[in-house]
N, C-alpha and C positions, 0 to 999 in steps of 0.2 A: 371531318371536324371543322367547324367554322371558327376563324380566328376573330379576335376582338375587333381588329381593324375593318373587318368585313361587315360588322353589325352596326346598326344606328342606335343600339341600345347602350346608353351611357348614364348610369344612375348618378354620377357625380357632376354632371354637366348641367348647370343651371338652366340652359335653354331646353335641354331634354326634360328636366324636372318640371319646367313651366308648362310644357305641353307634350307628354310622351305619346299621345294617341297617333299622330302621323307615323312615328318610328314603329309602333305596334303594327301598323298596317304592313310596313316593310318587312317586319319579322314574320308575319302570317304568310306573306308571299314567298318567303325564303323556304319555309318548311314547317313541319309539326314539332320538331325539337331541334334546338341549336345550342352548341356548347359555348359558354361564355367563360373564358380563362381567368379574368380578374377575380371572379368570385368562385371559381371551380364549381360551376352549376350548369345544368342543363335547363335552358329556358323553354317553357311550354306556353305558346301564345294562343292556341285555338280553344274556343269554348268547349267543344266536345271532348277534347283531351283533358283540359283542366277538370271539367266536371266528372269525367270517368276516374281520373287519378285521385281525386278527393275521396272517392269511394273504394279505391283499390287497396286491399289489405296487405298487398306486397310492399306498400309504402307506409311510412310512419312518421309521426312528429318527433319521436325519439327512436333510438336503437338500443338503448341500455336495458331494455327488458329482455333482450336476446343476445346481445354482444357487449363485450368490453370495448373501451375506446381502442385498445391495441388491436383486438380482433377485427374491428371494423376499419382499421387503418387510419384512425383519427387521433389527433393530439389531444389529451385531456386538457380542460381549461386550467389556467393558472390557479393555484390554491388560494391566492388573495381574492379571487372572484367568487369564492365558494357561497358567500351569503346570497348573492344574486341567483346562483344556480340551484341552491337549496329552495329558495323561494319559487323560482320558476318551474323547477323540475317536479314539484309536487301539486302543481295546478293541472286540472284535467285537460287543458288545451295542449299540454306537452307531454301527456301520458297516452299510452296505448292499451288496450284490453290485456289482462283483466283488470288492472288498476283503473283505467279510464271508466270502464263500465261500472265498476263498484262505486266510485266517487260520483260520477254523473247521476247515478240512480239515487244516491243519498242526497245530493244537492237538489235534485228534482223534487224530493219529498218536501223540502223547505221552500224552494223557489217555484212555486206552483202558479198555474194561470190565475188562481183566486188571489194570490199575493200581488201579481201584476195588476189585475182588475181593481184591487182595493187601493192601488196607488194612483189611479186615473184622476180622481178629483184633486189630488195634491199636485200632479203634474200639470194639469190644466190651470189650477189656480196660480201656481208658481209662474208658469209661462206668461200668463196674463199680467201678473204683478211685474215681472222683469220688463216686459214690452211697455207697460204703462210708465215705468220710470224712464225708459229710454225716450219715449214720446214726450214726456214732461220736460226732459232735458233738451229736447229739440233734436236729438240724435247722439251719436257716439260711436263706439266700437262695438259692432254686432258680435264680435268674437268674445270679448271680455264682459260685455253687458248682458248678453243673452245666451249665446251658444255654449259657453263654458259653465256658468253657474247652474244652469238648469239640470244637465244629467249628472253633475257632480253632487248637487243637492239631493237629487232623486235616489242615487245610489247610496249616499250617506244616510238618508231617511230610511231607506229599506233595510240597511245593515244595522241601523240604530246607533249611528255615530253622532254624539251630541253636536249641536251647532257650534259651540265654542271650540271644538276640536277639528273643525273641517278645513281650516286655512291651508294646512300643509298637504292636503290630499292631492290636489292637482300638480304641484311641483314634485311630490314623490312619484306620482304616476308618469309625468313627463320624463323624469330621470331614468325610470326603470324601462320605459318603452324605447328609450334611445338605443338599447341593446338589440332591438329588433331591426335596426337598419343593417345594410350590407357592410361588412367589414368595420364594425364600430371601433373607434379609437380608444386608447388606454384611458384617456381622460373621461370619455363617455362611460367606460366600464367602472371607473372609480366613483362616478356620480351615481351610477346604478347600484353599486355595492352599498354606498352610504344610504341611499334611499331605501334599499331592501332591509338593512338593519334597523333603521329608525321606524319604518312602517311595520315591520314585523314585531318590533318591541311594543309599539302602541297597541297592535291588535292583540298581542299576547295578554296585556293587561286588561283590555276590554273584554276579552273571552273569559278571563278569570272572573271579572265583575258580573258577567251574565251567568256564569255557572252558580254564583251565589244568589243572584236575584234576576231570574229570567224575565224577559219582556216580550212584547208583541212585535219582534223584529226578526230579521233573517239570521242574525248570529245566534240568537236563542234557538231558532228553528234548526240551524246546523248542529248545534249542541245536542238537540233532542232527537235528530234524525237517526233512525236505525232501521235495519231490515229484519226479516223473520228470524235471522240467526243472531240478532243483536249486534250485528256489525255496525260500528260507528266511525265517524271521521276522526282521524288524529288531530292533535292540536295543529301540527304543521300543515295538514291538509285543509283544515279550516282557514288558517291564516293565508295560505296560497289561493284558496278559493275566493276569499274576500278581496284580495289584491286583484285577482284575475277579473272579478266582477267589476271592480272600479275601473281598471285599466280598459278592458274590452267594453265595458258598459258605458264609457263616456268618450273614449277616443274617437270611435267611429261616429257617434252622434254629433260631437262637436265639429268634427271636420265635414261631415255630411251637411251640417247646417250652413257653414260658411262657404264651402264649395258650391253648395246648392244655390245659395243666394247670389254668389258671384256669377254662376251660370245663368240665372234668371236675369240679372242686369245686363248680361251680354246677349240675351235673346229677348228683347223687349215685346215682341209679338206673343211669345208664350207667357211672359209675365202678365201682359194685359189680359190674355184669356183666362188666366188663373184668378186675377183680380175680379173679373166679371163673373166667374163661376167657381165659388169656393167648393163645390162638390167634387171638383178635380183634385182636391188635396190628397186622398189616398193614392191615385195613380201617379200624382206629381212626386210624392215621396219616393215611390219605387223608381221612377224615372231619373230623379236627381241622384239617387244611390247609384244607378247604373252609369249615367252620363259622365260623372267625374267621381270615380270610385275612391272611397276613403282609405281602403287597404289595397295596395296595388299589387302586392306579391305575397305569396304564402309558400313556405318551404316544406319539403318532404324528404325524408331519407329513403333510399332504395334498400329495402330489407332483403329482397329476393330479386334477382335480375329480371328486368322487364325489357320489352321492345316496343318502340314507338316508330311506326312507319318504316320498319325494316332496320331501324338503328337500335342496337343493343345498349341498354343502360345498366351498367354492372352494379352488383351489390356494393354498398359503401359509397355510391355516388349521391349527390344531392340534386333534386330538381326544384326549379323555381316556377311555381305556377302563377302566371301573370293574369291576375283577376282583372286588371284594367283593360288588358288586351282582349280577354275573353268577353268582357262586357261590351266590346265594340266589334265583335265579329259578325261580318255581314252574312255569314251562313246561318246565323240565329236571329239577328235583329235587322229588320228592314231599315235602310238608310240610318245606320248606327251613329253617324257623326251629327245627326240632327236631334236637337232637344225636342221631344214630343211628349208633352204632359198628359196626352190622352192614350199613350201606348198601353194596349191591354196585354198583349203577348210579350211579357217581360220577365223571362227566366234568368234575371241577373244572378251573379253568385257573390254578391257583396257581403253576404252573411255566411259564406262558405257552404259546405255540403257534406253529406255523409255523417259519421259519428261525431265529427267536430263542428256540426252546424251550430251557429251561435245560439246558446240557450237563452240569451237576453234579447233576441230579435224582436219578439212581440213588444217588449218594453221600449226598445229603440224606435219602433214605428210609432208608438204612442207619443213619445217625446218629440219626434220630428214633426208629426202632424199637429201637435199642440203648439209648438213654437211658430210653425208656418201659419197656422190659423190665426193665432194672436197677432202676428205682424200684419197679416192681410186685413184683419178687422180694425186694428187700432192705428196702424200706420199705412193707410191705403196709397199713399204717395211716397213711400220709402225710396230714397234716392241714394245712389253711391256717389260719395264726394271726392274720393281719391282712389286711383288704381292701386289694388293691394299688393303687398310683397308676399311672394310665396315662401314658405319654409324651405330650406335646402334638402330636407329629408325626402327620399323617394318612396320608401315602403309605406310609411304612414303619411298620407298626402293631405296637406292642409295649408292655411294662410297664417301669416303673422298677425293679421287683423283685417278688419273690413269696416272702414269708416263710412257711416251713413248719416243722412239727414232724415229725420222722422217728423211727420206732421199728420 
């Protein structure tokens, strides 16, 4: 068992958070699984293992479909955190079959490829408008002026949330997502609980309004969705689904946008190649998602004992699948520390894999390509004006801002 002092993995160290990729190389060299005492987790740094374990049904996002907290050797969450856990535990990301299967099937009936395709003109129009305003102002903060408003507006438009009601969405989401960091503080938990109560209350009223007057939006589609047995989503499942779609649907896109542009500014040769050939945008989107991964770590509970490279991992343990490390594994990616916007063989796992593969991945790709294209076309000399400050969070990787000059 490897002690904390023996590992370069230090998710609360600003230097590590600023650039964890050299430390990941050290982890991969140390072995296929390493115990990390501060979070009581087994770290899994190699692409092959991360990919396999995402598909391994002996692991789960939850254990409560099979075990009580006591049976599993875990302490129940404090009762005062209940609103967050009610919201979180009814979303398909934190469910396992059969509940996950049923909810994902019903959500898929409303969140169809046609729904996503129908949003394309809105996404491209909004991206162009946001970038035009940035250029007109001569520059600004790429995070707050383009990266954040685009996916939040798209998800809100898809759900049918009126424009006048959209201001709290991003703060609610940020407060809820704080609970996905390692060992969150009580203050973080209180913010997440407050946001969970407020967001749930808002959606409960909106769902009631859509029951009375259905529209051409996803919430109306979720209300109407049913299978051959007339099974439908409960109100709580609809609320949790809407919150999940907002949180997952914009956190990754926001951070991929600013992380991506920060990477481009640090690799001027690649940026010049992209400016010279906009047909590289599709492969650029995939490479930027790989190169600086927006979600660095994904957790799984061990439901039945597994073994990794001769090391038994007991039931009740938690594994931390290191997406950022997997996306830089030289066993899979040629010269992984090099940003290569022409990279064709790119099986990154930034959207996860298996039954929890991101349902919104096609929409995220459309949004990322739309904002990238709009910036290349309208701001061909976009320039970084100040070195950005990185957020202190490790799991959800992003910047506090990205100041640019646009012309």
